[in-house]
C-alpha positions in Angstrom: -59.7 -3.6 1.1 -56.3 -4.5 -0.4 -55.5 -0.9 -0.9 -56.5 0.2 2.6 -54.4 -2.6 4.1 -51.4 -1.6 2.1 -51.7 2.1 3.0 -52.1 1.5 6.7 -48.9 -0.6 7.0 -47.1 1.2 9.8 -43.6 0.8 8.4 -42.8 3.6 6.0 -42.4 6.5 8.4 -40.5 4.3 10.9 -38.1 3.1 8.2 -37.4 6.7 7.2 -36.8 7.8 10.7 -34.6 4.8 11.5 -32.7 5.3 8.2 -32.0 8.9 9.1 -30.9 8.0 12.6 -28.6 5.3 11.3 -27.2 7.7 8.8 -26.4 10.3 11.5 -25.0 7.6 13.8 -22.9 6.1 10.9 -21.5 9.5 10.0 -20.5 10.2 13.6 -18.9 6.8 13.9 -16.9 7.5 10.7 -15.9 10.9 12.1 -14.4 9.3 15.2 -12.7 6.6 13.2 -11.0 9.2 11.0 -10.1 11.2 14.1 -8.6 8.1 15.7 -6.7 7.4 12.5 -5.2 10.8 12.6 -4.4 10.9 16.3 -2.7 7.5 16.4 -0.2 8.7 13.8 0.8 11.8 15.8 2.7 10.2 18.8 6.1 11.2 17.3 4.9 14.7 16.6 3.5 15.1 20.1 6.6 13.6 21.8 9.4 15.0 19.6 8.0 17.9 17.7 7.5 18.6 14.0 10.6 17.0 12.5 11.2 14.7 9.6 12.0 11.0 10.4 14.5 8.4 9.2 16.7 8.7 6.1 14.6 8.6 2.9 12.1 11.3 4.1 14.9 13.8 4.3 15.6 13.4 0.6 11.9 13.7 -0.1 11.7 16.9 1.9 14.8 18.4 0.2 13.2 17.6 -3.2 10.0 19.2 -2.1 11.9 22.3 -1.1 13.6 22.4 -4.5 10.2 22.0 -6.3 8.6 24.8 -4.2 11.5 27.2 -4.8 12.3 26.5 -8.5 9.1 25.2 -10.1 8.3 22.1 -12.1 10.4 22.9 -15.2 13.7 23.1 -13.3 12.7 20.3 -11.0 12.1 18.0 -14.0 15.6 18.8 -15.3 17.4 18.9 -12.0 20.8 17.3 -12.0 22.1 17.4 -8.4 25.9 17.7 -8.0 25.7 17.8 -4.2 25.1 14.0 -4.1 26.9 11.0 -5.5 30.1 13.0 -5.8 31.8 13.3 -8.2 29.1 11.7 -10.5 26.0 13.6 -9.4 22.4 12.3 -9.9 19.6 13.4 -12.2 16.8 13.8 -9.6 14.0 15.0 -11.8 14.0 11.9 -14.0 14.6 9.4 -11.2 12.0 10.4 -8.6 8.3 9.6 -8.2 7.2 13.2 -7.8 3.6 12.7 -6.7 4.3 13.3 -3.0 6.3 16.4 -3.7 3.7 17.9 -6.0 1.0 17.2 -3.5 3.0 18.9 -0.7 3.7 22.0 -2.8 0.1 22.2 -3.9 -1.1 22.1 -0.3 1.4 24.8 0.5 0.6 27.1 -2.4 -3.2 26.8 -2.6 -4.5 25.5 0.7 -2.3 26.6 3.7 -0.2 29.4 2.3 1.6 31.3 5.0 -0.4 29.6 7.8 1.8 26.5 7.7 5.4 26.0 6.8 6.5 23.5 4.2 8.2 21.5 6.8 5.0 21.2 8.9 3.0 20.2 5.9 5.4 17.4 5.1 5.4 16.3 8.7 1.6 16.0 8.9 0.9 14.7 5.4 1.3 11.0 6.4 -1.3 11.4 9.1 -3.7 13.2 6.8 -3.4 10.6 4.0 -3.6 7.9 6.6 -7.1 9.1 7.3 -8.0 9.4 3.6 -6.7 5.8 3.0 -9.0 4.7 5.9 -12.0 6.1 4.1 -11.0 4.6 0.8 -10.6 1.2 2.4 -14.1 1.5 3.8 -15.4 2.4 0.4 -13.7 -0.7 -1.0 -15.3 -2.9 1.6 -18.7 -1.2 0.9 -18.4 -1.8 -2.8 -17.5 -5.5 -2.4 -20.4 -6.0 0.0 -23.2 -4.0 -1.8 -26.1 -6.0 -3.2 -25.9 -7.1 -6.8 -28.4 -9.1 -8.9 -25.6 -11.4 -10.1 -23.9 -12.6 -6.9 -23.4 -16.2 -6.1 -20.6 -18.5 -5.0 -17.1 -19.0 -6.4 -17.8 -22.7 -6.2 -20.2 -22.3 -9.1 -17.2 -21.5 -11.3 -15.1 -24.5 -10.5 -15.6 -27.5 -12.8 -17.0 -30.7 -11.0 -17.2 -28.7 -7.8 -20.1 -26.7 -9.2 -22.2 -29.9 -9.6 -21.5 -30.9 -6.0 -22.4 -27.4 -4.9 -25.8 -27.4 -6.7 -26.7 -31.0 -5.6 -25.3 -31.2 -2.1 -24.0 -27.9 -0.6 -26.8 -25.6 -1.8 -29.6 -27.7 -0.2 -27.7 -27.9 3.1 -27.3 -24.1 3.0 -31.0 -23.7 2.4 -31.7 -25.8 5.5 -29.2 -23.9 7.6 -30.7 -20.6 6.3 -34.2 -21.7 7.5 -33.0 -22.7 10.9 -31.0 -19.5 11.4 -33.8 -17.3 10.2 -36.2 -19.0 12.6 -33.8 -18.8 15.6 -31.7 -15.7 15.4 -33.4 -13.9 12.5 -30.4 -13.6 10.2 -28.5 -15.8 7.7 -25.1 -14.0 7.9 -25.1 -14.1 4.1 -25.7 -17.8 3.7 -28.7 -17.5 1.4 -27.9 -16.4 -2.1 -31.0 -14.5 -3.1 -31.6 -11.0 -4.3 -34.6 -10.5 -2.0 -32.8 -7.7 -0.3 -33.2 -5.5 -3.3 -36.9 -6.1 -3.2 -37.3 -5.2 0.5 -37.3 -1.8 2.0 -34.6 -2.6 4.6 -33.4 0.0 7.2 -29.9 -0.2 5.9 -27.6 -2.1 3.7 -25.1 -4.6 5.2 -22.4 -2.9 3.1 -22.6 0.2 5.3 -21.7 -1.7 8.4 -19.0 -3.6 6.5 -17.5 -0.3 5.2 -17.5 1.3 8.6 -15.9 -1.8 10.3 -13.2 -2.0 7.5 -12.4 1.7 8.0 -12.2 1.1 11.8 -9.6 -1.6 11.3 -7.6 0.2 8.7 -7.4 3.3 10.8 -5.3 1.6 13.5 -3.9 -1.6 12.1 -0.1 -1.5 12.6 0.7 -2.8 9.1 -0.5 0.5 7.7 0.7 2.7 10.6 4.3 1.6 9.9 4.3 3.7 6.7 2.0 6.6 7.7 3.4 8.0 11.0 3.5 11.8 11.3 7.0 12.9 10.2 7.5 9.8 8.0 7.4 11.8 4.7 7.9 8.7 2.5 6.3 7.6 -0.7 4.2 4.8 0.8 2.4 7.2 3.1 0.8 8.9 0.1 0.8 5.9 -2.2 -1.4 3.7 0.0 -4.2 6.3 -0.4 -3.8 6.3 -4.1 -3.7 2.5 -4.2 -6.9 2.0 -2.1 -8.7 4.7 -4.1 -7.7 2.9 -7.4 -9.0 -0.4 -6.1 -12.3 1.2 -5.0 -13.0 2.8 -8.3 -12.0 -0.3 -10.2 -14.4 -2.5 -8.3 -17.0 0.3 -8.6 -16.7 0.1 -12.4 -17.7 -3.5 -12.3 -20.9 -3.0 -10.2 -24.0 -4.5 -11.9 -27.2 -2.5 -12.1 -29.3 -5.1 -13.8 -29.6 -3.2 -17.1 -26.9 -4.0 -19.6 -27.0 -0.5 -21.1 -26.6 1.1 -17.7 -23.7 -1.3 -16.8 -21.8 -0.6 -20.0 -22.2 3.2 -19.6 -21.2 3.2 -16.0 -18.2 0.9 -16.7 -16.4 3.2 -19.0 -17.1 6.3 -16.8 -15.7 4.6 -13.7 -13.0 3.1 -15.9 -11.7 6.5 -16.7 -11.7 7.5 -13.0 -9.8 4.3 -12.3 -7.2 5.4 -14.8 -6.9 8.8 -13.2 -6.6 7.3 -9.7 -3.9 4.9 -11.1 -2.0 7.9 -12.5 -1.9 9.3 -8.9 -0.5 6.0 -7.8 2.1 6.0 -10.6 3.3 9.4 -9.6 3.6 8.5 -5.9 5.4 5.1 -5.7 7.1 2.4 -7.8 4.6 0.0 -6.3 2.3 1.1 -9.2 3.5 -2.1 -11.0 1.7 -4.1 -8.3 -1.5 -2.2 -8.8 -1.3 -2.5 -12.6 -0.7 -6.2 -12.6 -3.3 -6.9 -9.9 -6.1 -5.2 -11.9 -4.9 -7.0 -15.0 -4.8 -10.3 -13.1 -8.4 -9.8 -11.8 -9.7 -9.0 -15.3 -8.0 -12.1 -16.6 -9.5 -14.3 -13.8 -13.0 -13.0 -14.6 -12.4 -13.9 -18.2 -11.2 -17.4 -17.4 -14.1 -18.2 -15.2 -16.6 -17.2 -17.8 -17.7 -13.8 -16.4 -16.5 -11.8 -19.4 -19.0 -9.0 -20.4 -18.9 -5.8 -22.4 -19.0 -4.1 -19.0 -15.6 -5.8 -18.1 -14.2 -4.9 -21.5 -15.1 -1.2 -21.3 -14.0 -0.9 -17.7 -10.6 -2.5 -18.3 -9.9 -0.9 -21.6 -10.7 2.6 -20.5 -8.6 2.1 -17.3 -5.6 0.8 -19.3 -5.7 3.5 -22.0 -6.2 6.4 -19.7 -3.9 5.1 -17.0 -1.1 4.2 -19.4 -1.3 7.5 -21.3 -1.1 9.5 -18.1 1.7 7.2 -16.7 3.8 8.0 -19.7 3.9 11.6 -18.6 5.8 10.8 -15.4 9.5 11.3 -16.2 10.8 8.4 -14.1 8.3 6.1 -15.8 8.6 7.1 -19.4 7.9 4.2 -21.8 8.4 1.5 -19.3 4.7 0.5 -19.3 5.3 -0.5 -22.9 8.8 -1.9 -22.6 9.3 -3.4 -19.2 8.7 -7.2 -19.0 7.0 -6.9 -15.6 4.3 -4.6 -17.1 3.6 -6.3 -20.4 1.1 -8.8 -19.2 -1.6 -6.2 -18.6 -0.8 -4.8 -22.1 -1.2 -8.3 -23.7 -4.5 -8.7 -21.9 -5.7 -5.3 -23.2 -4.9 -6.4 -26.7 -6.6 -9.8 -26.2 -9.7 -8.1 -24.9 -9.9 -6.0 -28.1 -9.8 -9.1 -30.3 -12.3 -11.0 -28.1 -14.7 -8.1 -28.0 -14.6 -7.8 -31.8 -15.6 -11.4 -32.0 -18.4 -10.8 -29.6 -19.6 -7.8 -31.5 -19.6 -9.8 -34.8 -21.5 -12.6 -33.0 -24.2 -10.1 -31.8 -24.5 -8.3 -35.1 -24.6 -11.3 -37.3 -26.4 -13.6 -34.8 -23.8 -16.3 -35.1 -24.2 -19.7 -33.6 -21.7 -21.0 -31.0 -19.9 -23.0 -33.7 -19.6 -20.0 -36.0 -18.4 -17.9 -33.0 -15.7 -20.3 -32.1 -14.5 -20.5 -35.7 -14.4 -16.7 -35.9 -12.4 -16.6 -32.6 -9.9 -19.1 -33.9 -9.4 -17.2 -37.1 -9.0 -13.8 -35.3 -6.6 -15.0 -32.6 -4.6 -17.1 -35.0 -4.0 -14.1 -37.2 -3.3 -11.9 -34.2 -0.8 -14.5 -32.8 1.1 -14.7 -36.1 1.3 -10.9 -36.6 2.1 -10.4 -32.9 4.8 -13.1 -33.0 6.5 -11.4 -36.0 6.3 -7.9 -34.2 7.6 -9.4 -31.0 10.5 -11.1 -32.7 11.5 -7.8 -34.4 11.3 -5.9 -31.1 13.3 -8.4 -29.2 16.0 -8.5 -31.9 16.2 -4.7 -31.6 16.6 -4.8 -27.8 13.3 -2.9 -27.3 12.3 -4.6 -24.1 13.9 -3.9 -20.8 14.9 -6.5 -18.2 12.9 -7.2 -15.0 14.2 -5.0 -12.2 16.4 -6.6 -9.6 13.9 -6.0 -6.8 11.1 -7.6 -8.7 13.4 -10.5 -9.6 14.3 -10.9 -6.0 10.6 -11.6 -5.2 10.7 -14.8 -7.3 14.1 -16.2 -6.3 15.6 -17.1 -2.9 16.7 -13.9 -1.2 20.3 -15.1 -0.7 20.6 -15.6 -4.4 19.9 -12.1 -5.6 23.6 -11.6 -6.2 23.5 -8.1 -4.8 24.9 -7.8 -1.3 23.8 -4.2 -1.2 20.1 -5.4 -1.5 20.8 -8.3 0.9 22.1 -6.0 3.6 18.7 -4.1 3.8 16.5 -5.6 6.6 13.3 -4.6 4.8 14.2 -7.0 2.0 14.2 -10.1 4.1 11.3 -12.6 3.9 8.4 -12.1 6.3 7.9 -14.6 9.2 4.6 -15.8 10.7 5.4 -13.7 13.7 5.6 -10.6 11.6 2.0 -11.1 10.4 0.7 -11.4 13.9 2.8 -8.5 15.0 1.4 -6.1 12.4 -2.1 -7.6 11.9 -2.8 -9.2 15.3 -6.3 -10.6 15.6 -7.1 -9.6 12.0 -5.1 -12.6 10.9 -8.1 -14.7 12.2 -11.0 -12.5 11.2 -9.9 -11.7 7.6 -10.0 -15.3 6.3 -13.6 -15.6 7.7 -14.7 -12.5 5.9 -13.0 -13.5 2.7 -14.7 -17.0 2.9 -18.1 -15.5 3.4 -17.7 -13.2 0.4 -16.3 -15.9 -1.9 -18.7 -18.6 -0.9 -21.9 -16.6 -0.7 -21.5 -13.2 -2.2 -19.3 -13.7 -5.2 -19.6 -10.9 -7.7 -17.4 -9.3 -10.4 -16.4 -6.7 -7.8 -16.0 -8.9 -4.7 -13.9 -11.5 -6.6 -11.2 -8.8 -6.6 -10.7 -9.5 -2.9 -9.6 -13.1 -3.6 -7.0 -12.0 -6.2 -5.7 -9.2 -4.0 -5.5 -11.5 -0.9 -3.4 -14.1 -2.7 -1.1 -11.6 -4.3 -0.6 -9.6 -1.1 0.2 -12.7 0.9 2.6 -14.0 -1.7 4.6 -10.8 -2.0 4.6 -9.9 1.7 5.9 -13.4 2.4 8.8 -12.7 0.1 9.7 -9.3 1.5 8.7 -8.1 5.0 8.5 -4.5 3.8 5.5 -5.5 1.7 3.4 -6.5 4.7 2.1 -3.0 4.1 0.2 -4.3 1.1 -1.8 -6.7 3.4 -3.2 -3.8 5.5 -6.1 -2.8 3.1 -7.2 -6.4 2.1 -7.0 -7.6 5.7 -9.0 -4.7 6.9 -11.6 -5.1 4.1 -12.1 -8.9 4.8 -12.2 -8.5 8.5 -14.6 -5.5 8.1 -17.0 -7.6 6.0 -17.2 -10.2 8.7 -17.5 -7.7 11.6 -19.9 -5.6 9.6 -22.4 -8.4 9.1 -22.2 -9.3 12.8 -22.5 -5.6 13.8 -25.6 -5.1 11.5 -27.3 -8.1 13.1 -26.5 -6.7 16.6 -27.9 -3.3 15.8 -31.2 -4.7 14.4 -31.5 -6.8 17.6 -32.2 -3.7 19.6 -34.7 -2.1 17.3 -38.2 -2.9 18.4 -40.0 -1.9 15.3 -38.4 -3.9 12.6 -38.7 -2.2 9.2 -41.3 -3.7 6.9 -40.1 -6.5 4.7 -43.2 -7.1 2.6 -42.1 -8.5 -0.7 -43.9 -8.3 -4.0 -45.3 -11.8 -3.5 -46.9 -10.8 -0.2 -48.5 -7.8 -1.9 -49.9 -10.0 -4.6 -51.3 -12.3 -1.9 -53.1 -9.4 -0.3 -54.5 -8.3 -3.6 -55.7 -11.8 -4.3 -57.3 -12.0 -0.9 -59.1 -8.8 -1.6 -60.5 -10.1 -4.8 -61.7 -13.3 -3.2 -63.3 -11.2 -0.4 -65.4 -9.4 -3.0 -66.4 -12.7 -4.5 -67.3 -14.4 -1.3 -68.6 -12.0 1.4 -69.9 -14.8 3.5 -66.4 -16.0 4.5 -65.4 -12.5 5.6 -66.0 -13.1 9.3 -64.1 -16.4 9.3 -61.1 -14.7 7.7 -61.2 -11.8 10.2 -61.0 -14.4 13.0 -58.2 -16.2 11.4 -56.4 -12.9 10.8 -56.7 -12.0 14.5 -55.3 -15.4 15.6 -52.5 -15.1 13.0 -51.6 -11.6 14.3 -51.5 -13.0 17.8 -49.1 -15.8 16.8 -47.1 -13.3 14.7 -46.8 -10.9 17.6 -45.7 -13.7 20.0 -43.1 -14.9 17.4 -41.9 -11.3 16.9 -41.2 -10.7 20.6 -39.8 -14.2 21.2 -37.3 -13.6 18.3 -36.6 -10.1 19.5 -35.8 -11.1 23.0 -33.7 -14.1 21.9 -31.7 -11.9 19.5 -31.2 -9.3 22.2 -29.9 -11.9 24.6 -27.5 -13.3 22.1 -26.4 -9.8 21.2 -25.6 -9.0 24.8 -23.6 -12.2 25.2 -21.8 -11.5 21.9 -21.0 -8.0 23.0 -19.7 -9.3 26.3 -17.3 -11.6 24.4 -16.3 -9.2 21.6 -15.9 -5.9 23.5 -12.9 -6.9 25.6 -11.1 -8.2 22.5 -11.9 -5.1 20.5 -10.6 -2.9 23.4 -7.5 -5.0 23.7 -6.8 -4.7 19.9 -7.4 -1.0 20.0 -5.0 -0.5 23.0 -2.4 -2.8 21.5 -2.4 -0.9 18.2 -1.9 2.4 20.0 0.9 0.8 22.0 2.6 -0.4 18.9 2.1 3.0 17.2 3.7 4.8 20.1 6.6 2.4 20.2 7.4 2.8 16.5 6.8 6.5 16.5 10.3 7.8 17.1 12.2 9.8 14.5 15.4 7.7 14.7 17.4 10.8 14.3 16.8 11.6 18.0 15.5 9.5 20.8 15.1 9.3 24.5 17.6 7.5 26.7 18.6 7.1 30.3 21.9 8.2 31.8 23.8 6.2 34.4 22.0 8.3 37.0 18.6 7.2 35.7 17.7 10.6 34.2 15.9 10.6 30.9 17.6 12.7 28.2 17.0 13.4 24.5 19.9 12.2 22.4 20.2 14.6 19.5 23.7 13.8 18.5 23.0 13.2 14.8 21.4 16.6 14.1 24.0 18.2 16.3 26.7 16.8 13.9 24.9 17.8 10.8 24.3 21.3 12.0 28.0 21.5 13.0 28.9 20.7 9.4 26.5 23.3 8.1 27.9 26.0 10.4 31.6 25.2 10.5 32.6 23.9 7.1 33.0 25.6 3.7 29.9 25.4 1.4 31.8 23.2 -1.1 33.0 20.8 1.6 32.6 17.1 0.6 31.6 14.6 3.3 32.5 11.0 3.2 30.2 8.8 5.3 28.4 5.5 4.7 25.6 5.8 2.2 22.9 5.4 4.9 23.5 9.0 6.1 23.7 10.7 2.7 20.2 12.0 2.6 20.4 13.5 6.1 23.8 15.2 5.5 22.6 16.8 2.3 19.3 17.9 3.6 20.4 19.2 7.1 24.0 20.1 6.6 23.6 21.2 2.9 26.9 19.7 2.1 28.1 17.4 -0.7 28.0 13.6 0.0 29.6 10.7 -1.7 26.5 8.5 -1.8 23.0 8.2 -0.4 20.2 5.8 0.0 19.1 5.8 -3.7 21.5 2.9 -4.4 21.3 3.5 -8.2 25.1 2.9 -8.6 26.3 -0.3 -6.9 29.9 0.2 -8.1 30.1 3.6 -6.5 28.8 2.4 -3.2 31.3 -0.5 -3.4 34.1 2.1 -3.9 32.9 3.9 -0.7 32.8 0.6 1.1 36.3 -0.1 -0.1 37.7 3.2 1.2 36.2 2.6 4.6 37.1 -1.0 5.1 40.6 -0.9 3.6 43.7 -0.3 5.8 44.1 3.3 6.8 46.8 4.1 4.3 44.9 2.7 1.3 41.6 4.2 2.5 43.2 7.6 2.8 44.5 7.4 -0.7 40.9 7.1 -1.9 39.4 9.6 0.5 41.9 12.5 -0.3 40.6 12.6 -3.9 36.9 12.5 -2.9 36.3 14.1 0.5 37.3 16.9 2.9 35.7 15.4 6.0 34.9 11.9 7.3 31.7 11.3 9.4 31.4 8.2 11.5 28.6 6.9 13.6 30.2 5.5 16.8 28.1 4.9 19.8 27.4 1.2 20.0 24.3 -0.5 18.8 23.9 -0.2 15.0 26.9 2.1 14.5 29.3 1.9 11.7 31.5 -0.8 13.3 28.5 -3.1 13.6 27.7 -2.5 10.0 31.3 -3.0 8.8 30.9 -6.7 7.7 28.2 -5.6 5.3 30.4 -2.8 4.0 33.2 -5.3 3.4 30.9 -7.7 1.5 29.5 -4.9 -0.7 33.1 -3.7 -1.4 34.2 -7.2 -2.2 31.4 -7.7 -4.7 33.2 -5.3 -7.0 36.8 -5.2 -5.7 37.5 -8.9 -5.3 40.9 -8.3 -3.7 39.2 -7.1 -0.5 38.4 -10.7 0.6 40.3 -13.0 -1.8 38.5 -16.3 -2.5 36.0 -15.3 0.2 32.8 -13.8 -1.2 31.1 -13.5 2.2 34.2 -11.9 3.8 34.1 -14.4 6.7 37.3 -12.9 8.2 35.6 -9.5 8.5 33.3 -10.1 11.5 32.3 -8.9 15.0 32.1 -11.4 17.9 31.5 -11.3 21.6 35.3 -10.9 22.0 35.3 -7.9 19.8 36.2 -7.2 16.2 38.3 -9.5 14.1 41.8 -8.7 13.0 40.6 -7.7 9.5 38.3 -5.1 11.1 41.0 -3.8 13.4 43.2 -3.1 10.3 40.5 -1.0 8.6 40.4 2.8 8.4 36.8 2.7 9.7 37.9 1.0 12.9 40.6 3.6 13.4 38.2 6.5 12.9 35.5 4.8 15.1 37.7 3.8 18.1 40.3 6.7 17.9 41.2 7.6 21.5 38.5 5.3 22.9 40.2 1.9 22.7 43.7 1.5 24.1 46.4 1.9 21.5 43.9 2.9 18.7 44.9 6.2 17.1 44.5 7.6 13.6 47.5 8.7 11.7 47.8 12.5 12.6 49.3 13.1 9.1 46.1 11.8 7.5 43.2 12.7 9.7 42.4 15.2 12.4 39.4 14.9 14.8 37.4 18.1 14.7 34.0 17.2 16.3 32.6 14.7 18.8 28.9 14.9 19.6 27.6 15.3 23.2 27.0 11.6 23.8 29.7 10.5 21.4 27.3 9.0 18.8 29.0 10.9 15.9 32.6 11.8 15.2 33.9 14.0 12.4 37.5 14.0 11.1 39.1 16.4 8.7 40.9 14.7 5.8 44.5 16.0 5.6 46.6 16.3 2.4 43.4 16.6 0.3 44.1 16.6 -3.5 43.2 20.1 -4.6 43.9 19.2 -8.2 41.2 16.5 -8.1 38.7 18.8 -6.4 39.3 21.5 -9.0 39.1 19.1 -11.9 35.7 17.7 -10.8 34.3 21.2 -10.2 35.2 22.2 -13.8 32.0 21.9 -15.9 34.1 21.1 -19.0 35.0 17.7 -17.5 31.3 16.6 -17.3 29.9 14.2 -19.9 26.8 15.7 -21.4 24.5 13.5 -23.5 24.3 16.3 -26.1 25.9 19.7 -26.2 24.0 22.2 -24.1 22.0 19.5 -22.3 21.1 19.6 -18.6 22.0 15.9 -18.3 25.8 16.1 -17.6 27.1 13.4 -15.2 30.5 14.0 -13.6 33.6 11.9 -13.8 36.1 10.5 -11.3 39.3 12.6 -11.2 42.2 11.2 -13.1 
């Protein structure tokens, strides 16, 4: 009788059908999410065409062209003399080449002649935005999937764990019972692994992953760096970063069997190292990824969750990732020398010693006291040897300093000591308004999802979210540019909350709930069958009880179903307008920030809308009307665009590797006309000035003066902030009016302002007067010839490709 009852359970086929339908529906939903992620990033392409945006992307595109035309070997040894004149710049060893290599790979092996290299670079941010969306969904799935070892973070906090067991846990049990009786779900409040024993229609992790992907696809914090045409490192690096985080958390998933866990850990650890290599090749933010994974592994160790699984996952990741990272020219030996990357290395070494102690404990069956004595001996010896080695390395100057940008994250922004860094808006601290602008309602949902995960579904994998959330908030608060780092973690945490709610709503509309007969219920049926065979006289009474029980069960089932459906309808009524508003707002923000900056729409005095394309017009004029060896002096912001579009030599660009050289450029522009010309005649043939109001060169001139004064103190004597060099409502100060930049900017536009005709000659003015170009007169031919002579370059060794130029005598 027990067997027949079990066979006739009408759940199996229904579960399979519903699972298949949910799989199809989930796949289609994911398809629309990816499609939306792609389309929201194409506003600039649809409105302005297939052009590269901003400043840095033009350098990236020029480097991609060079790699495509000359190959990797020449690219890796490329010393570019068309930039940073007369010094030049070693591009191959100072660039993160992952994005360029990816673009060339797509061109050579995927698209071929069907798509130009320019178009590939324009669309790549949108493509990788879609891939990052999927990777974020996978991260949310992995941190939500069932595990036999999940619990609460409160169990790992001394004193609090006692309160949790004695007070909080019983209250949660009561709430769980009430919620299951009323609405049929616990929203993750009950920490049991009963899910793994039930044949449920779907896993809550699926809904969490889909919802996280939906948020990531349109959240403005990510769109900022993944707009079509924005061919910048972050657009590719975010995909690499989210993929690295996913495979790292996947390597820590528990299967229940220690052997399976350990085998899976090193396999996924290797994949984590490979994904990390992709991140290293794409962006300097790989330091954040390395330290975040190291910090997470250290946290697991400190709270007592160290296992061989963790050891193998982290060790294989660090070894594979570091060995591959060393192959990137711009990285070199920095993972083993830079102070900001040594903590993960120290943790790796510590894990080796600790695992050795654990191995000896298992092999020799040591007691706890013996184990601690062994650990003390091993770590004391390691500390002594390591201290001696560290002393020798420090004495030899082996370790490099912390970079200025990383150092700026830990000190007040105004105290970085570098006015060049201080002048960049992206390096300013983030405000509360910035978080709500780029994350919107996710600012409220993400903490709820994180709390649910930490309090009720805390695992080795999901604990990563807490470490990531704290680190992302800290660094983004220090630098507004790093709000980008909050996009994945905010999407994952919000997706976990929304996914659990969505899963409950979906089940509310399913009439035939999938069977949830646990092993204990099966045993009860078997026991009942045995007792039936022993006592046939009570059979009729049991049948009657069964019928009445079925009636009560049926009534309860429909009452619960109707209640849940009513609550779901009400919840949808409340949630849908908010979701629609968030979706519309994200598209609105995406469209508002999707402009190339190099051209834009404007209204004339007559109200007509025109496309202002002055900047490209000026660059193309230089390309078509100046000699190929012409040198262009302009503020460093425009160097990338001039070199890429005009194909002319520039004095400086946005790389900012040489502060003194940029200060010299600032000195030339902000000095009086006579002194500025003395510098310019030795370095440039033409002067290019942005002059159209708004953020033109005149508005930037106080920053130029401060940067120049940071090296050449006579520019603003006893005044480090150049307070006398300012713009006000009344106009420019007297110091600005005396500068060469003001003369070039306002020549013929302001009464009485004229450049010296013996020093400069205006040769171009753009259609809407946004750009002006002057020819430098009385150029020093001797200086130009001296710089062009290869014999005057300083090669590191004879016959080397690394041969920086020198300033003319």
